[in-house]
Backbone of each chain as ProteinMPNN parsed JSONL, in Angstrom:
{"seq_chain_A": "MVRTFPRDMASLPALVDFVREFLAAETLGEDDAYALDLVLEELFTNLVKYGRGARGDVEVGLRRDPSGLVLTLREFDAEFYDPTAAPDVDVTRPIEERRPGGLGIHFVRTLTSEFRYDWRERIGTITVTMRAQN", "coords_chain_A": {"N_chain_A": [[83.828, 59.196, 43.357], [81.849, 57.042, 45.285], [80.766, 55.598, 48.283], [79.318, 53.404, 50.729], [79.165, 53.225, 54.232], [78.997, 51.391, 57.375], [77.646, 53.184, 60.233], [79.826, 53.43, 62.364], [82.595, 53.204, 64.567], [84.286, 51.161, 63.851], [84.422, 51.3, 61.133], [86.491, 52.955, 60.412], [89.088, 51.972, 59.422], [88.313, 51.094, 56.807], [87.446, 53.399, 55.712], [89.856, 54.784, 55.447], [91.086, 53.168, 53.571], [89.408, 53.689, 51.412], [89.889, 56.398, 50.942], [92.595, 56.118, 50.088], [92.256, 54.808, 47.652], [90.971, 56.812, 46.152], [92.979, 58.838, 46.208], [94.917, 57.564, 44.689], [93.649, 57.271, 42.244], [93.438, 59.954, 41.569], [95.982, 60.782, 41.467], [97.146, 62.04, 43.815], [99.032, 63.323, 46.627], [100.806, 62.636, 49.808], [100.379, 64.814, 51.563], [97.837, 65.605, 50.937], [96.543, 63.21, 51.519], [96.801, 63.046, 54.318], [95.328, 65.312, 55.108], [92.754, 64.759, 54.049], [92.19, 62.293, 55.277], [92.045, 63.189, 57.973], [89.996, 65.178, 58.055], [87.851, 63.656, 57.07], [87.707, 61.582, 59.034], [87.101, 63.069, 61.379], [84.619, 64.22, 60.735], [83.108, 61.896, 60.231], [83.287, 60.381, 62.637], [82.014, 62.177, 64.233], [79.392, 61.929, 63.3], [78.985, 59.274, 64.076], [78.86, 59.621, 66.788], [76.836, 61.608, 67.127], [75.022, 61.494, 65.023], [71.871, 61.291, 63.261], [70.676, 59.526, 61.553], [68.316, 57.208, 60.568], [68.87, 54.86, 59.231], [71.317, 53.972, 59.85], [73.726, 54.007, 58.425], [76.326, 55.596, 56.431], [76.728, 57.513, 53.598], [79.578, 58.137, 51.74], [81.216, 60.436, 49.74], [83.705, 61.255, 47.373], [85.308, 63.591, 45.38], [87.069, 65.395, 42.722], [87.095, 68.682, 41.73], [87.104, 71.837, 39.919], [87.123, 73.574, 42.146], [88.458, 72.27, 44.143], [89.192, 69.535, 46.378], [86.449, 67.632, 47.027], [84.387, 66.552, 49.56], [81.754, 64.584, 50.634], [79.277, 63.671, 53.02], [76.537, 61.691, 53.663], [73.479, 61.187, 55.319], [70.581, 59.144, 55.628], [67.003, 59.212, 55.923], [67.023, 60.906, 58.062], [67.194, 62.806, 61.195], [67.382, 66.359, 61.728], [70.595, 67.524, 61.971], [73.173, 69.609, 62.466], [76.391, 69.971, 61.942], [77.926, 72.195, 61.347], [77.082, 74.215, 62.9], [78.202, 73.823, 65.35], [79.857, 75.099, 68.247], [83.01, 76.723, 68.072], [86.273, 75.748, 69.402], [88.393, 77.391, 71.745], [91.488, 77.656, 70.959], [93.525, 79.003, 72.006], [93.593, 78.991, 74.709], [95.018, 77.958, 77.858], [96.222, 74.594, 78.291], [95.389, 73.388, 80.628], [92.989, 74.469, 81.068], [91.388, 73.554, 79.092], [88.571, 71.778, 77.775], [87.41, 68.47, 76.941], [86.457, 67.694, 73.538], [85.094, 69.24, 70.546], [87.425, 69.823, 69.173], [87.775, 68.349, 66.885], [85.9, 69.389, 64.967], [86.931, 71.887, 64.836], [89.395, 71.313, 63.506], [88.306, 70.578, 61.016], [87.214, 73.004, 60.171], [89.606, 74.435, 60.003], [90.96, 73.185, 57.91], [89.472, 73.401, 55.597], [87.852, 75.078, 52.845], [85.25, 75.375, 52.392], [82.381, 74.592, 54.288], [79.556, 72.964, 54.751], [76.146, 72.344, 55.406], [73.254, 70.577, 54.473], [69.768, 69.918, 54.683], [67.277, 68.146, 53.514], [64.154, 66.65, 52.632], [64.542, 64.714, 54.595], [67.127, 63.904, 54.226], [70.389, 64.273, 55.251], [73.108, 66.17, 54.411], [76.504, 66.661, 54.504], [78.908, 68.852, 53.304], [82.259, 69.359, 52.356], [84.933, 71.375, 51.125], [88.265, 71.244, 50.014], [91.414, 72.631, 49.331], [93.536, 71.225, 46.903], [96.761, 69.879, 47.664], [98.833, 68.692, 46.217]], "CA_chain_A": [[83.731, 57.892, 44.016], [80.904, 57.0, 46.355], [80.698, 54.283, 48.996], [78.535, 53.464, 51.956], [79.88, 52.574, 55.404], [78.223, 51.399, 58.654], [77.986, 54.326, 61.049], [80.485, 52.728, 63.465], [84.056, 53.451, 64.653], [84.984, 50.035, 63.182], [84.538, 51.651, 59.74], [87.568, 53.843, 60.134], [90.098, 51.446, 58.481], [87.783, 51.026, 55.457], [87.46, 54.767, 55.182], [91.246, 55.103, 55.083], [91.359, 52.472, 52.295], [88.644, 54.415, 50.38], [90.689, 57.571, 50.65], [93.765, 55.727, 49.337], [91.761, 54.552, 46.254], [90.69, 58.093, 45.577], [94.249, 59.521, 46.008], [95.641, 56.868, 43.619], [92.926, 57.614, 40.995], [93.639, 61.346, 41.222], [97.419, 61.02, 41.637], [97.414, 63.01, 44.862], [100.139, 62.869, 47.507], [100.663, 62.385, 51.249], [99.792, 65.922, 52.333], [96.352, 65.501, 50.714], [96.147, 62.04, 52.237], [96.634, 63.366, 55.752], [94.189, 66.256, 55.327], [91.497, 64.053, 53.774], [91.974, 61.321, 56.382], [91.709, 63.849, 59.19], [88.691, 65.789, 57.891], [86.827, 62.57, 56.992], [87.545, 60.952, 60.335], [86.416, 63.989, 62.305], [83.184, 64.326, 60.38], [82.472, 60.597, 60.314], [83.164, 60.062, 64.024], [80.982, 63.105, 64.744], [78.11, 61.254, 62.983], [78.884, 58.097, 64.912], [78.456, 60.121, 68.149], [75.678, 62.503, 67.195], [74.167, 61.388, 63.858], [70.446, 60.985, 63.5], [70.155, 58.752, 60.412], [67.674, 55.97, 61.049], [69.37, 53.639, 58.478], [72.605, 53.499, 60.463], [74.907, 53.96, 57.536], [76.694, 56.886, 55.954], [77.271, 57.486, 52.238], [80.722, 59.012, 51.603], [81.573, 60.761, 48.371], [84.964, 62.0, 47.148], [85.554, 63.94, 43.972], [87.945, 66.516, 42.503], [86.561, 69.517, 40.75], [87.971, 72.999, 39.863], [87.211, 74.218, 43.409], [89.319, 71.51, 45.001], [88.719, 68.17, 46.71], [85.074, 67.798, 47.602], [84.009, 65.445, 50.377], [80.357, 64.653, 51.158], [78.792, 62.564, 53.874], [75.069, 61.737, 53.63], [72.671, 60.277, 56.172], [69.284, 59.075, 55.068], [65.956, 59.165, 56.86], [67.741, 61.499, 59.2], [66.752, 64.023, 61.815], [68.255, 67.508, 61.501], [71.769, 67.632, 62.789], [74.019, 70.545, 61.663], [77.692, 70.103, 62.611], [78.532, 73.481, 61.057], [76.63, 75.098, 63.917], [78.925, 73.554, 66.62], [80.737, 76.21, 68.673], [84.445, 76.436, 67.945], [86.994, 75.77, 70.631], [89.383, 78.453, 71.811], [92.771, 76.877, 71.057], [94.576, 79.818, 72.67], [93.47, 78.776, 76.143], [95.938, 77.019, 78.375], [95.755, 73.265, 78.2], [94.759, 73.06, 81.885], [91.587, 74.985, 81.048], [90.635, 72.983, 77.99], [87.655, 70.666, 78.033], [87.39, 67.62, 75.806], [85.372, 67.927, 72.561], [85.13, 70.392, 69.676], [88.678, 69.972, 68.46], [87.551, 67.743, 65.539], [85.215, 70.318, 64.055], [87.928, 72.987, 64.658], [90.277, 70.865, 62.422], [87.561, 70.652, 59.783], [87.177, 74.421, 59.778], [90.918, 74.872, 59.658], [91.496, 72.557, 56.66], [88.533, 73.423, 54.483], [87.482, 76.404, 52.364], [83.766, 75.409, 52.447], [81.865, 73.566, 55.224], [78.198, 73.238, 54.55], [75.19, 71.302, 55.797], [71.931, 70.692, 53.887], [68.852, 68.859, 55.156], [65.989, 68.172, 52.765], [63.504, 65.355, 52.475], [65.122, 63.806, 55.552], [68.474, 63.499, 53.84], [71.329, 65.215, 55.7], [74.381, 66.161, 53.562], [77.613, 67.549, 54.867], [79.853, 69.051, 52.183], [83.391, 70.205, 52.619], [85.841, 71.506, 50.019], [89.578, 71.459, 50.434], [92.341, 72.864, 48.185], [94.503, 70.136, 46.785], [98.132, 70.255, 47.987], [99.746, 68.103, 45.246]], "C_chain_A": [[82.752, 57.977, 45.211], [80.843, 55.641, 46.958], [79.981, 54.447, 50.294], [79.193, 52.633, 53.057], [78.927, 52.543, 56.555], [78.633, 52.573, 59.546], [78.531, 53.776, 62.4], [81.949, 53.056, 63.41], [84.815, 52.352, 63.932], [85.151, 50.328, 61.662], [85.746, 52.425, 59.391], [88.675, 53.242, 59.18], [89.562, 51.347, 57.022], [87.692, 52.419, 54.891], [88.859, 55.175, 54.746], [91.522, 54.412, 53.698], [90.611, 53.14, 51.136], [89.327, 55.68, 49.954], [91.891, 57.248, 49.773], [93.349, 55.455, 47.876], [91.54, 55.845, 45.53], [91.986, 58.844, 45.252], [94.979, 58.858, 44.847], [94.963, 57.256, 42.271], [93.193, 59.053, 40.585], [95.107, 61.752, 41.306], [97.741, 62.079, 42.627], [98.39, 62.385, 45.84], [99.814, 62.753, 48.952], [100.135, 63.528, 52.003], [98.25, 65.944, 52.166], [95.782, 64.275, 51.411], [95.862, 62.355, 53.689], [95.399, 64.251, 55.953], [92.866, 65.568, 55.1], [91.152, 63.069, 54.873], [91.372, 62.058, 57.601], [90.282, 64.419, 59.092], [87.565, 64.688, 57.843], [86.596, 61.86, 58.35], [86.778, 61.757, 61.303], [84.935, 64.094, 62.019], [82.452, 62.998, 60.574], [82.232, 60.27, 61.812], [82.131, 60.966, 64.732], [79.566, 62.514, 64.49], [77.913, 60.033, 63.803], [78.318, 58.512, 66.325], [77.128, 60.815, 68.163], [74.689, 62.298, 65.958], [72.813, 60.929, 64.11], [69.863, 60.193, 62.334], [69.61, 57.413, 60.852], [68.225, 54.71, 60.385], [70.672, 53.138, 59.086], [73.809, 53.36, 59.536], [75.186, 55.422, 57.041], [77.272, 56.685, 54.554], [78.376, 58.521, 52.116], [81.072, 59.207, 50.191], [82.901, 61.55, 48.364], [85.083, 62.363, 45.674], [86.47, 65.21, 43.927], [87.293, 67.333, 41.472], [87.435, 70.848, 40.753], [88.119, 73.734, 41.255], [88.115, 73.525, 44.388], [88.841, 70.07, 45.208], [87.424, 68.3, 47.483], [84.73, 66.481, 48.281], [82.558, 65.595, 50.846], [80.051, 63.453, 52.033], [77.24, 62.719, 53.978], [74.486, 60.717, 54.622], [71.222, 60.335, 55.643], [68.204, 58.775, 56.183], [66.415, 59.745, 58.219], [67.002, 62.673, 59.804], [67.787, 65.154, 61.514], [69.437, 67.456, 62.489], [72.854, 68.384, 62.071], [75.378, 70.661, 62.429], [78.352, 71.455, 62.371], [78.195, 74.549, 62.139], [77.373, 74.875, 65.287], [79.826, 74.715, 66.995], [82.203, 75.825, 68.434], [85.115, 76.436, 69.289], [88.014, 76.944, 70.585], [90.747, 77.78, 72.03], [93.898, 77.746, 71.603], [94.543, 79.641, 74.147], [94.567, 77.768, 76.595], [95.366, 75.625, 78.434], [95.0, 72.863, 79.513], [93.302, 73.507, 81.842], [90.722, 74.393, 79.931], [89.77, 71.849, 78.434], [87.668, 69.8, 76.774], [86.202, 67.99, 74.831], [85.605, 69.243, 71.766], [86.347, 70.549, 68.891], [88.487, 69.427, 67.018], [86.957, 68.697, 64.581], [86.115, 71.543, 63.844], [88.941, 72.543, 63.512], [89.564, 70.947, 61.052], [87.571, 72.09, 59.305], [88.522, 74.922, 59.353], [91.352, 74.419, 58.257], [90.593, 72.73, 55.459], [88.223, 74.864, 54.14], [85.93, 76.519, 52.354], [83.358, 74.272, 53.39], [80.386, 73.843, 55.363], [77.331, 72.084, 54.977], [73.804, 71.547, 55.099], [71.074, 69.528, 54.447], [67.523, 69.0, 54.444], [65.453, 66.8, 52.496], [64.19, 64.256, 53.332], [66.44, 63.209, 55.078], [69.48, 64.62, 54.36], [72.603, 65.147, 54.979], [75.369, 67.184, 54.134], [78.564, 67.645, 53.675], [81.013, 69.883, 52.635], [84.275, 70.271, 51.352], [87.223, 71.911, 50.544], [90.468, 71.746, 49.194], [93.354, 71.671, 48.138], [95.935, 70.611, 46.974], [99.108, 69.839, 46.859], [99.152, 68.117, 43.892]], "O_chain_A": [[82.842, 58.889, 46.033], [80.863, 54.634, 46.25], [80.025, 55.515, 50.904], [79.69, 51.527, 52.842], [78.142, 53.47, 56.755], [79.811, 52.922, 59.616], [77.818, 53.678, 63.399], [82.511, 53.179, 62.322], [85.914, 52.606, 63.439], [85.943, 49.664, 60.993], [86.053, 52.577, 58.209], [89.13, 53.92, 58.259], [90.349, 51.513, 56.09], [87.851, 52.6, 53.684], [89.002, 55.866, 53.737], [92.11, 55.014, 52.799], [91.107, 53.162, 50.009], [89.357, 56.018, 48.771], [92.195, 57.983, 48.834], [94.064, 55.859, 46.959], [91.908, 55.952, 44.36], [92.11, 59.423, 44.173], [95.621, 59.566, 44.07], [95.65, 57.533, 41.288], [93.182, 59.365, 39.395], [95.433, 62.936, 41.223], [98.545, 62.963, 42.329], [98.574, 61.17, 45.906], [98.637, 62.771, 49.314], [99.479, 63.315, 53.023], [97.497, 66.249, 53.091], [94.634, 64.305, 51.853], [94.819, 61.984, 54.227], [94.556, 64.001, 56.814], [91.932, 65.765, 55.879], [90.017, 62.998, 55.344], [90.366, 61.639, 58.175], [89.455, 64.16, 59.967], [86.517, 64.802, 58.48], [85.464, 61.585, 58.746], [85.897, 61.242, 61.991], [84.103, 64.061, 62.925], [81.308, 62.978, 61.029], [81.116, 59.927, 62.202], [81.476, 60.559, 65.691], [78.682, 62.591, 65.342], [76.787, 59.747, 64.211], [77.461, 57.853, 66.914], [76.353, 60.646, 69.105], [73.625, 62.917, 65.929], [72.578, 60.226, 65.093], [68.646, 60.197, 62.152], [70.322, 56.589, 61.428], [68.067, 53.611, 60.916], [71.074, 51.998, 58.852], [74.781, 52.673, 59.851], [74.37, 56.325, 57.227], [78.148, 55.85, 54.326], [78.125, 59.699, 52.372], [81.223, 58.225, 49.463], [83.16, 62.384, 49.231], [84.964, 61.491, 44.814], [86.615, 65.951, 44.9], [86.939, 66.811, 40.415], [88.395, 70.939, 41.519], [89.114, 74.419, 41.49], [88.513, 74.129, 45.384], [88.189, 69.476, 44.349], [87.348, 69.014, 48.483], [84.775, 65.421, 47.656], [82.188, 66.632, 51.396], [80.533, 62.348, 51.784], [76.741, 63.782, 54.345], [74.937, 59.577, 54.732], [70.713, 61.393, 55.272], [68.5, 58.171, 57.214], [66.227, 59.178, 59.295], [66.305, 63.426, 59.124], [68.914, 64.885, 61.098], [69.245, 67.353, 63.701], [73.427, 67.844, 61.125], [75.471, 71.367, 63.433], [79.255, 71.833, 63.118], [78.86, 75.574, 62.286], [77.187, 75.64, 66.233], [80.502, 75.266, 66.126], [82.558, 74.658, 68.6], [84.611, 77.045, 70.233], [88.418, 77.399, 69.514], [91.094, 77.392, 73.145], [95.054, 77.327, 71.668], [95.452, 80.135, 74.814], [94.974, 76.878, 75.848], [94.158, 75.461, 78.606], [94.063, 72.066, 79.457], [92.469, 72.937, 82.546], [89.527, 74.669, 79.822], [90.125, 71.064, 79.314], [87.903, 70.301, 75.675], [85.155, 68.497, 75.236], [86.218, 70.193, 72.252], [86.352, 71.364, 67.969], [88.998, 70.009, 66.061], [87.451, 68.825, 63.461], [86.065, 72.167, 62.785], [89.277, 73.361, 62.656], [90.171, 71.343, 60.057], [87.904, 72.36, 58.151], [88.613, 75.746, 58.443], [92.012, 75.155, 57.524], [90.927, 72.241, 54.38], [88.306, 75.757, 54.983], [85.384, 77.621, 52.312], [83.886, 73.162, 53.323], [79.984, 74.817, 56.0], [77.765, 70.934, 54.907], [73.279, 72.658, 55.168], [71.524, 68.4, 54.648], [66.737, 69.894, 54.757], [66.205, 65.882, 52.168], [64.387, 63.114, 52.915], [66.814, 62.114, 55.499], [69.391, 65.769, 53.927], [73.181, 64.061, 54.935], [75.094, 68.38, 54.226], [78.97, 66.628, 53.112], [80.841, 70.956, 53.213], [84.338, 69.301, 50.597], [87.345, 72.793, 51.394], [90.268, 71.149, 48.136], [93.904, 71.22, 49.143], [96.284, 71.678, 46.471], [100.081, 70.542, 46.584], [99.779, 67.659, 42.937]]}, "seq_chain_B": "MFDMRIDADGRVVVSGRLDASESERALEILDGVKGPTVLDCSQLEYISSAGIAVIMQTYKRLLAAGHSLRLENLTPRVRNVFVYAGLDGLLGIR", "coords_chain_B": {"N_chain_B": [[98.694, 50.459, 61.152], [98.333, 50.551, 64.604], [100.474, 51.012, 67.373], [101.754, 50.834, 70.69], [104.302, 51.047, 73.025], [106.09, 50.56, 76.103], [109.323, 51.363, 76.723], [112.335, 49.861, 78.219], [113.691, 51.988, 79.443], [111.725, 53.672, 80.166], [110.577, 55.315, 78.264], [107.893, 56.008, 76.058], [106.933, 54.516, 73.18], [105.29, 55.327, 70.324], [103.492, 54.205, 67.493], [102.352, 54.134, 64.069], [98.863, 54.624, 63.371], [97.056, 56.757, 65.279], [93.993, 56.909, 65.864], [90.375, 57.476, 66.195], [89.483, 54.862, 66.537], [91.427, 53.634, 67.943], [91.913, 54.988, 70.213], [90.951, 54.396, 72.8], [92.409, 52.146, 73.543], [94.98, 53.208, 73.512], [94.748, 55.093, 75.64], [94.361, 53.311, 77.792], [96.908, 52.128, 77.895], [98.554, 54.326, 78.406], [97.563, 55.068, 80.851], [98.858, 53.451, 82.525], [101.246, 54.643, 82.94], [103.216, 56.297, 85.331], [105.076, 58.21, 86.086], [107.43, 60.891, 85.285], [107.352, 61.402, 81.775], [108.396, 60.542, 78.467], [107.206, 60.781, 75.227], [107.878, 59.114, 72.427], [107.486, 60.049, 69.226], [108.387, 59.408, 66.724], [107.673, 57.373, 65.009], [105.016, 57.765, 64.652], [102.457, 57.974, 62.488], [100.058, 59.275, 62.034], [97.666, 61.3, 63.602], [94.535, 62.08, 65.113], [91.819, 64.173, 66.392], [90.849, 62.555, 68.469], [93.077, 61.058, 69.297], [94.699, 63.174, 70.16], [93.138, 64.047, 72.275], [93.558, 61.988, 74.106], [96.264, 62.307, 74.691], [96.244, 64.821, 75.794], [94.621, 64.319, 78.075], [96.286, 62.56, 79.46], [98.513, 64.147, 79.874], [97.389, 66.079, 81.594], [96.76, 64.439, 83.82], [99.287, 63.526, 84.639], [100.51, 65.959, 85.215], [98.988, 66.835, 87.38], [99.843, 65.046, 89.251], [102.325, 65.89, 89.733], [104.144, 65.44, 87.784], [105.623, 65.178, 84.408], [104.918, 65.401, 80.883], [106.399, 64.858, 77.857], [106.694, 65.376, 74.374], [108.409, 63.916, 71.701], [110.27, 64.062, 68.571], [108.359, 64.435, 66.488], [106.793, 63.931, 63.383], [106.563, 66.156, 60.47], [103.91, 66.371, 59.534], [102.296, 65.283, 61.615], [103.008, 67.031, 63.589], [101.828, 69.375, 62.567], [99.186, 68.992, 63.169], [99.064, 69.291, 65.891], [99.759, 71.949, 65.89], [97.43, 73.082, 64.693], [95.732, 72.534, 66.847], [96.53, 74.203, 68.676], [98.522, 73.48, 70.418], [101.214, 73.251, 70.072], [103.081, 74.773, 71.306], [102.967, 73.842, 73.82], [103.115, 70.912, 75.944], [105.778, 70.249, 75.809], [106.85, 69.838, 73.346], [109.153, 68.737, 70.904]], "CA_chain_B": [[98.58, 49.611, 62.346], [98.711, 51.297, 65.756], [101.169, 50.231, 68.441], [102.34, 51.723, 71.706], [104.975, 50.174, 74.01], [106.917, 51.213, 77.038], [110.689, 50.827, 76.728], [112.943, 49.66, 79.468], [114.092, 53.21, 80.053], [110.502, 54.462, 80.479], [110.111, 56.024, 77.092], [106.781, 55.395, 75.479], [107.135, 54.664, 71.745], [103.987, 55.147, 69.692], [103.722, 54.064, 66.042], [101.155, 53.822, 63.235], [97.771, 55.551, 63.353], [96.346, 56.955, 66.558], [92.715, 57.515, 65.48], [89.279, 57.231, 67.179], [89.316, 53.465, 66.787], [92.478, 53.142, 68.754], [92.178, 55.889, 71.372], [90.691, 53.793, 74.072], [93.587, 51.271, 73.807], [96.085, 54.112, 73.826], [94.517, 55.581, 76.996], [94.652, 52.191, 78.782], [98.341, 51.913, 78.012], [99.137, 55.486, 79.037], [97.102, 55.1, 82.249], [99.879, 52.668, 83.281], [102.469, 55.457, 83.159], [102.99, 56.918, 86.651], [106.106, 59.172, 86.375], [107.764, 61.776, 84.134], [107.238, 60.506, 80.597], [108.684, 61.035, 77.17], [106.488, 60.015, 74.215], [108.613, 59.139, 71.175], [106.48, 60.029, 68.159], [109.057, 59.328, 65.429], [106.971, 56.381, 64.101], [103.592, 58.04, 64.658], [102.138, 58.476, 61.132], [98.782, 60.015, 61.985], [96.874, 61.485, 64.86], [93.354, 62.888, 65.012], [91.409, 64.796, 67.687], [90.66, 61.517, 69.453], [94.369, 60.823, 69.796], [95.121, 64.353, 70.894], [92.415, 64.034, 73.568], [94.229, 60.977, 74.966], [97.516, 62.922, 75.164], [95.887, 65.905, 76.729], [94.16, 63.72, 79.366], [97.465, 61.948, 80.09], [99.311, 65.329, 80.308], [96.781, 66.701, 82.81], [96.861, 63.554, 84.926], [100.697, 63.523, 85.146], [100.846, 67.267, 85.786], [98.338, 66.885, 88.691], [100.623, 64.228, 90.131], [103.592, 66.538, 89.863], [105.118, 64.882, 86.777], [105.538, 65.878, 83.141], [104.78, 64.609, 79.639], [107.136, 65.508, 76.763], [106.606, 64.674, 73.079], [109.647, 64.137, 70.897], [110.465, 63.463, 67.241], [107.112, 64.423, 65.681], [106.911, 64.185, 61.926], [105.964, 67.49, 60.185], [102.403, 66.332, 59.396], [101.74, 65.141, 62.89], [103.25, 68.338, 64.32], [100.832, 70.351, 62.106], [97.895, 68.784, 63.854], [99.278, 69.969, 67.2], [99.684, 73.437, 65.636], [96.002, 73.417, 64.548], [95.091, 72.437, 68.129], [97.134, 75.274, 69.578], [99.302, 72.767, 71.492], [102.607, 73.096, 69.654], [103.983, 75.429, 72.313], [102.833, 73.14, 75.095], [103.47, 69.47, 75.894], [107.203, 70.095, 75.633], [107.08, 69.232, 71.972], [110.388, 69.106, 70.225]], "C_chain_B": [[99.157, 50.395, 63.567], [99.433, 50.408, 66.766], [101.736, 51.253, 69.439], [103.005, 50.797, 72.787], [105.83, 51.055, 74.902], [108.269, 50.621, 77.101], [111.189, 50.622, 78.104], [113.314, 50.979, 80.258], [112.91, 54.186, 80.311], [109.939, 55.243, 79.387], [108.92, 55.261, 76.515], [106.934, 55.562, 73.984], [105.802, 54.356, 71.084], [104.19, 55.095, 68.158], [102.357, 53.826, 65.332], [100.134, 55.002, 63.354], [97.016, 55.654, 64.642], [95.041, 57.692, 66.265], [91.646, 57.169, 66.533], [89.056, 55.726, 67.493], [90.347, 52.845, 67.682], [92.726, 53.948, 70.047], [91.893, 55.277, 72.685], [91.892, 52.91, 74.508], [94.77, 52.148, 74.237], [95.982, 54.66, 75.29], [94.74, 54.516, 78.064], [96.111, 52.038, 78.965], [98.961, 53.136, 78.803], [98.647, 55.677, 80.482], [98.046, 54.307, 83.107], [101.179, 53.452, 83.547], [102.24, 56.305, 84.342], [104.034, 58.038, 86.932], [106.389, 60.088, 85.2], [107.909, 60.882, 82.882], [107.653, 61.244, 79.346], [107.969, 60.144, 76.167], [107.247, 60.204, 72.926], [107.673, 58.938, 69.999], [107.113, 59.849, 66.769], [108.402, 58.364, 64.494], [105.473, 56.642, 64.081], [103.227, 58.67, 63.301], [100.923, 59.42, 61.082], [98.198, 60.103, 63.334], [95.659, 62.344, 64.554], [92.999, 63.489, 66.339], [91.212, 63.75, 68.747], [92.015, 61.169, 70.095], [94.91, 61.983, 70.606], [94.406, 64.428, 72.242], [93.09, 63.124, 74.598], [95.507, 61.556, 75.49], [97.249, 64.027, 76.113], [95.411, 65.354, 78.074], [95.372, 63.179, 80.142], [98.351, 63.137, 80.689], [98.759, 65.934, 81.574], [96.899, 65.769, 84.012], [98.295, 63.571, 85.543], [101.014, 64.794, 85.746], [100.179, 67.346, 87.158], [99.112, 66.079, 89.699], [102.039, 64.705, 90.269], [104.647, 66.063, 88.903], [104.943, 65.62, 85.473], [105.347, 64.869, 81.958], [105.461, 65.426, 78.542], [106.92, 64.715, 75.44], [107.774, 64.969, 72.261], [109.494, 63.52, 69.513], [109.186, 63.391, 66.432], [107.446, 64.63, 64.221], [106.233, 65.545, 61.623], [104.41, 67.428, 60.137], [101.699, 66.131, 60.708], [101.865, 66.392, 63.712], [102.179, 69.329, 63.898], [99.54, 70.208, 62.857], [97.896, 69.383, 65.24], [99.212, 71.483, 67.035], [98.228, 73.795, 65.493], [95.317, 73.472, 65.922], [95.644, 73.454, 69.084], [97.983, 74.671, 70.649], [100.729, 72.692, 71.138], [103.501, 73.774, 70.688], [103.906, 74.789, 73.64], [103.409, 71.733, 74.937], [104.955, 69.288, 75.691], [107.616, 69.499, 74.311], [108.431, 69.667, 71.419], [110.775, 67.97, 69.196]], "O_chain_B": [[100.308, 50.833, 63.549], [99.078, 49.251, 66.989], [102.134, 52.361, 69.077], [102.364, 49.915, 73.359], [106.241, 52.149, 74.514], [108.402, 49.463, 77.496], [110.602, 51.109, 79.07], [113.258, 51.053, 81.486], [113.108, 55.359, 80.63], [108.865, 55.82, 79.556], [108.92, 54.03, 76.48], [107.059, 56.702, 73.535], [105.249, 53.27, 71.253], [104.977, 55.867, 67.61], [101.381, 53.383, 65.937], [100.504, 56.174, 63.424], [96.381, 54.684, 65.055], [94.962, 58.914, 66.389], [91.954, 56.646, 67.604], [88.525, 55.367, 68.544], [90.206, 51.708, 68.134], [93.61, 53.634, 70.844], [92.565, 55.622, 73.657], [92.317, 52.931, 75.663], [95.462, 51.845, 75.209], [96.957, 54.684, 76.042], [95.264, 54.817, 79.136], [96.559, 51.831, 80.092], [99.764, 52.962, 79.719], [99.285, 56.396, 81.251], [98.041, 54.473, 84.326], [102.07, 52.998, 84.264], [101.216, 56.984, 84.427], [103.89, 58.751, 87.926], [105.655, 60.063, 84.212], [108.486, 59.795, 82.921], [107.319, 62.415, 79.163], [108.086, 58.92, 76.218], [107.276, 61.303, 72.373], [107.135, 57.852, 69.781], [106.463, 60.105, 65.755], [108.547, 58.503, 63.279], [104.72, 55.827, 63.548], [103.652, 59.788, 63.008], [100.806, 60.253, 60.184], [98.21, 59.155, 64.118], [95.779, 63.284, 63.768], [93.744, 63.359, 67.31], [91.413, 64.079, 69.916], [92.089, 61.003, 71.312], [95.527, 61.77, 71.65], [95.005, 64.828, 73.24], [93.178, 63.445, 75.783], [95.834, 61.324, 76.654], [97.933, 64.174, 77.125], [95.781, 65.894, 79.117], [95.449, 63.339, 81.36], [98.828, 63.083, 81.823], [99.495, 66.264, 82.504], [97.115, 66.245, 85.126], [98.476, 63.621, 86.76], [101.743, 64.811, 86.738], [100.794, 67.908, 88.064], [99.061, 66.379, 90.892], [102.876, 64.017, 90.854], [105.847, 66.229, 89.122], [104.194, 66.595, 85.416], [105.596, 63.67, 82.081], [105.108, 66.587, 78.335], [106.972, 63.486, 75.45], [108.146, 66.131, 72.103], [108.71, 62.594, 69.304], [108.943, 62.393, 65.753], [108.31, 65.44, 63.886], [105.429, 66.027, 62.421], [103.719, 68.316, 60.636], [100.638, 66.71, 60.938], [100.949, 66.771, 64.442], [101.655, 70.059, 64.74], [98.87, 71.198, 63.15], [96.888, 69.909, 65.713], [98.696, 72.203, 67.89], [97.794, 74.756, 66.128], [94.45, 74.313, 66.16], [95.209, 73.516, 70.233], [98.162, 75.28, 71.704], [101.47, 72.068, 71.898], [104.627, 73.319, 70.893], [104.683, 75.127, 74.533], [104.081, 71.411, 73.957], [105.357, 68.161, 75.402], [108.595, 68.762, 74.199], [108.787, 70.844, 71.474], [111.792, 68.079, 68.51]]}, "name": "protein", "num_of_chains": 2, "seq": "MVRTFPRDMASLPALVDFVREFLAAETLGEDDAYALDLVLEELFTNLVKYGRGARGDVEVGLRRDPSGLVLTLREFDAEFYDPTAAPDVDVTRPIEERRPGGLGIHFVRTLTSEFRYDWRERIGTITVTMRAQNMFDMRIDADGRVVVSGRLDASESERALEILDGVKGPTVLDCSQLEYISSAGIAVIMQTYKRLLAAGHSLRLENLTPRVRNVFVYAGLDGLLGIR"}
């Protein structure tokens, strides 16, 4: 399933609906729902904040293959922006010493077996793969 | 549908989805809390890093004022997100 969304926080409810359509089509359960919602929200909101796509929209793809649940986010006419290079946060530090930011990408790394970025012909593609729970 | 309300006994009851589209509203409500606070999460279905940032910010503000913030009744899936964040042993979660 592939759908395009405006690169805006207001797209989040539509992204949730999109994930629900995919879950229903693949007969997946609530654990997969939560993990997909979380990874998609973190990657999408990262693009809202830092994305470089001139078109202002993001194409989101969801599919299931033997490797698991595969999620892609594509920006077109985009400058290079690689979220996989973001430094990880140290979640062992006391809360008083924590600074905002970085936790979203940490969740993505925690929940996925593959987290990849490709940029060619000004199309930026983020691909993550997650193991299905149900 | 996200909602957050402060009960008569001072407990803050949060419900629905606390995501990036609702985090500003959540912070505005929590900024109104000035004393020791219990956040009842029994109806909280979903939280992302944006929601956790709001809770961390509130925790730090209350701590600096000599107060506390405790989270209660988390569902297993919401609790997992706090585990991923390394916060399950903090925030007085139970």
